[in-house]
C-alpha positions as CSV (number, residue, x, y, z in Angstrom):
1,M,197.6,194.0,103.2
2,R,196.1,195.9,100.7
3,Q,196.1,199.8,100.6
4,N,193.6,198.2,98.9
5,R,190.9,201.6,96.6
6,W,183.2,206.7,94.6
7,V,184.1,209.1,92.0
8,Q,184.9,212.5,93.7
9,K,182.5,215.9,93.2
10,L,180.5,214.8,90.1
11,S,178.2,217.3,88.9
12,I,174.6,216.6,88.6
13,A,174.8,216.1,84.9
14,G,177.7,213.8,85.2
15,V,176.0,211.7,87.9
16,A,173.2,211.4,85.6
17,L,175.1,210.5,82.7
18,I,177.0,207.6,84.6
19,A,174.0,206.5,85.9
20,F,172.4,206.3,82.2
21,L,175.4,204.5,80.8
22,A,175.7,202.0,83.7
23,A,171.8,201.1,83.4
24,M,172.3,200.7,79.7
25,F,175.6,198.6,80.2
26,L,173.7,196.4,82.6
27,L,170.8,195.8,80.2
28,L,173.0,194.8,77.3
29,W,175.1,192.6,79.8
30,Q,172.4,190.7,81.4
31,A,170.9,190.1,77.8
32,T,174.3,188.8,76.5
33,S,175.8,187.2,79.5
34,S,175.6,185.2,82.6
35,R,177.6,183.9,85.5
36,G,179.9,181.1,84.5
37,V,180.3,182.0,80.8
38,A,183.9,182.9,79.1
39,K,184.2,186.4,80.1
40,V,183.0,189.1,82.7
41,C,182.7,192.7,81.7
42,M,182.4,195.9,83.7
43,P,181.7,199.5,82.8
44,I,184.5,202.0,83.2
45,Y,184.2,205.8,83.7
46,A,184.9,206.9,80.0
47,A,181.5,205.1,79.0
48,D,183.7,201.9,77.9
49,V,183.5,198.3,78.8
50,M,186.2,196.2,80.4
51,C,186.0,192.4,79.8
52,Y,187.9,189.7,81.7
53,G,188.4,186.4,79.8
54,Q,190.5,183.1,80.2
55,R,192.5,182.9,83.3
56,Q,196.3,182.6,83.3
57,L,198.2,180.7,86.0
58,M,201.3,182.8,86.9
59,T,202.8,180.4,89.7
60,S,201.8,177.3,91.6
61,H,203.3,178.5,94.7
62,K,201.1,179.0,97.6
63,P,201.1,182.4,98.6
64,T,200.5,183.6,102.1
65,T,199.7,187.3,101.0
66,I,199.9,189.4,98.1
67,T,199.7,193.0,96.7
68,V,199.7,195.0,93.6
69,S,201.7,198.3,93.4
70,P,199.7,201.4,93.4
71,L,200.5,202.1,89.7
72,G,199.4,198.4,89.2
73,G,202.3,197.0,87.4
74,I,204.2,195.2,90.1
75,L,203.0,192.1,91.9
76,A,204.4,191.1,95.1
77,A,203.7,187.5,96.9
78,G,204.7,186.1,100.1
79,Y,206.2,182.5,99.8
80,E,207.7,180.9,102.8
81,R,210.3,183.3,103.9
82,E,210.6,185.2,100.7
83,I,208.9,187.8,98.7
84,E,208.3,187.0,95.0
85,L,208.2,189.8,92.5
86,W,206.7,189.9,89.0
87,D,206.3,192.7,86.2
88,L,202.8,192.4,85.4
89,K,203.1,194.0,81.8
90,T,205.8,191.4,80.8
91,G,204.7,188.7,83.3
92,K,208.3,188.2,84.0
93,A,209.6,187.4,87.4
94,L,211.8,190.1,89.4
95,P,214.5,189.3,91.7
96,R,213.2,188.2,95.1
97,L,213.5,189.8,98.4
98,Q,215.2,187.4,100.9
99,D,216.1,188.3,104.8
100,H,213.1,187.1,106.6
101,T,213.7,184.1,108.8
102,D,209.9,182.8,109.0
103,L,206.9,183.0,107.4
104,V,205.7,186.5,105.5
105,S,202.5,187.4,106.8
106,A,201.8,190.9,105.1
107,I,203.0,193.2,102.2
108,A,202.4,196.6,101.3
109,I,203.9,199.2,98.7
110,S,204.6,202.9,99.3
111,P,202.3,205.2,96.9
112,D,205.5,206.3,95.1
113,E,206.4,202.6,94.8
114,K,209.9,203.1,96.2
115,I,209.5,201.3,99.5
116,L,208.0,197.7,100.0
117,A,207.2,196.8,103.6
118,S,206.8,193.1,104.6
119,S,206.2,191.8,108.1
120,S,206.8,187.9,109.2
121,L,206.3,185.6,111.8
122,D,209.8,186.3,112.8
123,G,208.3,189.3,114.6
124,T,209.8,191.9,112.2
125,I,208.8,194.5,109.5
126,K,211.4,195.0,106.9
127,L,211.7,197.9,104.6
128,W,212.9,197.3,101.1
129,D,214.1,199.8,98.2
130,L,211.9,198.4,95.7
131,P,213.5,199.7,92.5
132,H,216.9,198.0,93.6
133,H,215.4,195.0,95.4
134,R,217.7,195.6,98.4
135,L,216.9,195.7,102.3
136,V,217.0,199.0,103.9
137,S,215.7,198.6,107.4
138,T,214.4,196.2,109.9
139,L,211.7,197.1,112.7
140,N,211.2,195.0,115.5
141,A,207.5,195.4,115.6
142,G,206.1,192.1,116.8
143,R,204.3,189.8,114.3
144,A,201.7,191.6,112.1
145,S,199.2,190.4,109.5
146,N,198.5,193.8,108.1
147,L,200.3,196.5,106.6
148,A,199.0,200.0,105.0
149,F,201.0,203.0,104.0
150,S,199.4,206.3,104.3
151,P,198.5,208.1,101.1
152,D,201.4,210.5,101.4
153,G,204.0,207.4,101.9
154,R,205.2,208.9,105.7
155,M,203.4,206.6,107.9
156,L,203.0,202.9,107.9
157,A,200.3,201.2,109.8
158,S,200.8,197.7,110.9
159,S,198.3,195.3,113.0
160,S,197.7,191.6,113.9
161,G,194.4,189.9,114.0
162,V,195.9,187.4,116.5
163,H,196.9,188.3,119.7
164,R,198.4,185.1,121.1
165,W,199.5,182.8,118.2
166,A,199.5,178.8,118.2
167,D,203.2,178.8,119.6
168,G,202.6,181.2,122.6
169,V,204.1,184.2,120.9
170,F,202.0,187.6,121.3
171,S,201.4,190.5,119.1
172,P,200.8,194.0,120.0
173,L,197.0,194.8,120.4
174,G,195.7,197.7,118.2
175,V,197.1,199.4,115.6
176,Q,200.6,200.4,115.5
177,M,201.8,203.6,113.6
178,W,205.1,203.9,112.2
179,D,207.2,207.1,110.9
180,I,209.1,206.1,107.7
181,A,211.4,208.7,108.1
182,S,212.7,208.0,111.3
183,R,211.8,204.3,111.4
184,Q,210.3,204.7,115.1
185,R,207.0,203.6,116.3
186,V,204.9,207.0,117.0
187,Y,201.8,205.9,118.7
188,G,199.1,203.0,119.0
189,L,195.4,203.1,118.4
190,G,192.9,200.7,120.1
191,T,193.3,197.8,122.4
192,Q,191.9,194.7,120.5
193,P,193.4,192.4,117.9
194,V,192.8,194.0,114.3
195,R,191.8,192.0,111.3
196,A,191.8,194.7,108.8
197,I,193.0,198.3,108.4
198,A,192.7,201.0,105.5
199,F,193.5,204.8,105.3
200,S,191.2,207.2,103.8
201,P,192.2,208.7,100.5
202,D,193.3,212.2,101.9
203,G,195.2,210.2,104.8
204,H,193.1,211.8,107.7
205,L,191.4,208.8,108.8
206,L,192.1,205.3,109.5
207,A,189.6,202.4,109.7
208,A,190.4,199.4,111.8
209,G,188.2,196.3,111.9
210,D,187.9,193.4,114.8
211,R,186.0,190.4,115.5
212,M,182.8,192.6,116.4
213,K,183.3,196.2,114.8
214,T,184.8,198.7,112.8
215,E,186.4,201.9,114.4
216,L,187.2,205.3,112.7
217,W,190.2,207.0,114.0
218,Q,191.7,210.6,113.2
219,V,195.1,210.0,112.1
220,R,196.6,213.4,113.5
221,D,195.9,213.1,117.1
222,G,194.8,209.3,117.3
223,E,191.1,210.2,118.6
224,R,188.5,207.7,117.9
225,L,185.6,209.3,115.9
226,Q,183.1,206.6,115.6
227,T,182.1,202.8,115.8
228,L,180.5,200.8,113.2
229,N,178.5,197.9,113.8
230,S,180.3,196.0,110.9
231,G,180.2,192.5,112.4
232,E,183.6,190.5,112.1
233,V,185.7,192.0,109.8
234,T,187.5,190.6,106.6
235,G,188.5,193.5,104.4
236,L,188.0,197.3,104.6
237,V,187.7,199.6,101.5
238,F,187.4,203.3,101.3
239,C,185.6,204.8,98.1
240,Q,187.1,207.8,96.6
241,D,185.0,210.4,98.1
242,G,186.7,209.5,101.5
243,Q,183.2,209.6,103.1
244,T,182.0,206.2,102.4
245,L,183.3,202.9,103.8
246,I,182.9,199.4,102.8
247,T,183.3,196.6,105.4
248,G,183.6,193.1,104.3
249,S,182.0,190.3,106.5
250,S,179.5,187.7,106.2
251,K,177.6,190.4,104.7
252,L,179.3,193.4,102.7
253,K,178.2,196.8,104.2
254,L,178.3,200.6,102.9
255,W,178.7,203.1,105.3
256,D,178.1,206.9,105.3
257,L,181.1,208.2,107.6
258,R,179.5,211.6,107.9
259,N,176.9,210.3,110.4
260,G,177.8,206.6,110.7
261,N,174.7,205.5,109.0
262,L,174.4,202.0,106.8
263,L,173.7,202.8,103.5
264,H,173.3,199.3,101.8
265,E,174.0,195.6,102.8
266,F,174.9,193.2,100.2
267,D,173.4,189.7,100.0
268,A,176.9,188.5,99.9
269,G,180.0,188.3,102.1
270,A,183.8,188.3,101.0
271,S,187.0,186.9,102.5
272,D,188.8,189.6,100.7
273,M,188.0,192.7,98.6
274,V,189.4,195.7,96.4
275,L,188.1,198.7,94.6
276,S,188.7,199.4,90.8
277,P,190.9,202.2,90.1
278,D,187.9,204.4,88.8
279,G,186.1,203.6,91.8
280,Q,183.0,202.1,90.2
281,T,183.7,198.4,90.6
282,L,184.1,196.2,93.8
283,A,185.9,193.0,93.5
284,T,185.3,190.6,96.2
285,S,186.4,186.9,96.6
286,S,184.5,184.0,98.3
287,G,183.7,180.5,97.4
288,G,186.9,180.0,95.3
289,S,185.9,182.8,93.2
290,V,186.1,186.6,92.1
291,H,183.1,188.4,92.3
292,L,182.3,191.8,90.5
293,W,179.7,194.3,91.8
294,H,178.8,197.7,90.4
295,L,178.5,200.1,93.1
296,F,176.4,202.8,91.5
297,T,173.5,200.1,90.9
298,E,174.7,197.7,93.9
299,Q,174.3,194.8,91.0
300,S,176.5,191.9,90.4
301,L,178.3,191.8,87.0
302,G,179.3,188.2,87.5
303,S,182.0,185.9,88.6
304,L,185.4,184.7,87.5
305,Y,186.2,180.9,88.6
306,A,189.7,180.8,90.4
307,T,190.0,177.6,92.5
308,S,188.2,174.7,94.1
309,F,189.6,176.1,97.5
310,S,187.4,179.0,99.0
311,S,190.1,181.3,100.2
312,L,191.5,183.9,97.9
313,F,193.4,187.3,97.9
314,V,192.1,189.7,95.3
315,E,193.8,192.6,93.5
316,F,193.1,194.9,90.5
317,A,196.1,195.6,88.3
318,L,197.4,197.3,85.2
319,K,195.2,200.3,86.1
320,G,192.4,198.0,86.1
321,Q,193.1,196.0,82.9
322,A,194.1,193.1,84.9
323,I,192.7,191.3,88.1
324,V,194.9,188.9,90.5
325,A,193.5,186.4,92.7
326,A,195.9,184.1,94.8
327,G,194.9,180.9,96.9
328,T,196.3,177.6,98.1
329,D,197.0,176.5,94.5
330,G,198.7,179.3,93.2
331,I,198.2,182.9,91.7
332,W,195.6,183.5,88.6
333,L,195.7,186.4,86.3
334,W,192.8,187.7,84.1
335,R,193.2,190.3,81.6
336,D,190.9,192.7,79.6
337,L,190.5,191.0,76.6
338,H,191.1,194.1,74.4
339,S,193.9,195.7,76.2
340,E,197.6,195.9,75.0
341,T,198.9,193.7,77.5
342,A,196.3,190.7,76.8
343,T,199.3,188.8,75.6
344,P,202.5,189.4,77.3
C-alpha cells in the first residue's frame, strides 16, 4: 500500500516567505476558480503553481490496489492475479508480472525501485526484480492487505486489516517485519488486525492503524511508543519532518508525535490519501473524487472528479506533475497542464 509521503528545517524567513506565497496563491485561486471547474491548481515549493486539467483514462480494468514508484515514473496495479505496469512518462504498458494464484491485495516498490513486493489472497508475498520483470523470491507470509518498504529498503512491513476472511482463512495479527536480504520474518508488532502502515522518513518509526486507534512503534527494538486516538484508520501519512502524522478516518487528523497532541482536525474524511513530493499538498479520495488540501493553510484547493463510485485509490506521480486515481471503473490520470509530459 502505499509508502505513500512538512518541509524540513526551514528558517524563520523561509517559513514567512512560504506562508506569504501560499496566502497570495489562495487569494488568487479563490478569485478565479471553484470546485467543479476545468482545472485544480496547487502551489509548489518554488513559488510556482501546478494545475491539473482534464482526466485521461489509462485502463478500464478494475484494480485491486495501486502504487507509484518512489521517483514517480512507474505505475503498478493489481488486476486479478497479475500486476500490470505502466511507464507514466510515455503512457505505455510494460510487461506484466504473473505468478500469483489468487487476487493481488497489495503492492509496494522499494526506494531504489529495484524490488516490487506484491501480496495476494494466495497467502504469499512475492519479491520481483522490477527492472527485469522477473520473480526472485516468494515469502509464505499469509494473507496481507498492506505492504510498506522502510526508507533504506532493508525491511518490508506487512499487515492485514482482516483476521478471518469470508472463506475461513486467517491472516497473521499485527505487523510482520521482514528482512529483505535474508527473506526472513524478523519480528511482529501488535496483536490486532492492522488496516494501514507507514514508516517515518528516517525509518526509525512505524505507524500502524486499526479499527480503533493508531500505534507508533520504534523499528529498532519493536517498542510501542504511544497510542493515538485516531478512530478507525483508512490511511496514514508522515509529513517530511518525521514528527507530524496524518491519520485518515471519518475525520482527517494531524498529530504532533513529539507529545501525541492533536494539532488539527479537518472537516472531511478519506478512503485513501497521499502527500505531494514537496510535502505541501495532501490529496485525499472520497465520494468518487480526489480532493487537494494545502497543509500550511489547512484549506481546500478543490476537487477532481473521477468516478460515480465512491471508493478510490490515489497517488501522486511524475514528481507531482500527475495524479493517479483508481476505482471500480478503471484508472484515471491528471497531468500538470504546463509540464513537458502533459501530452505523452
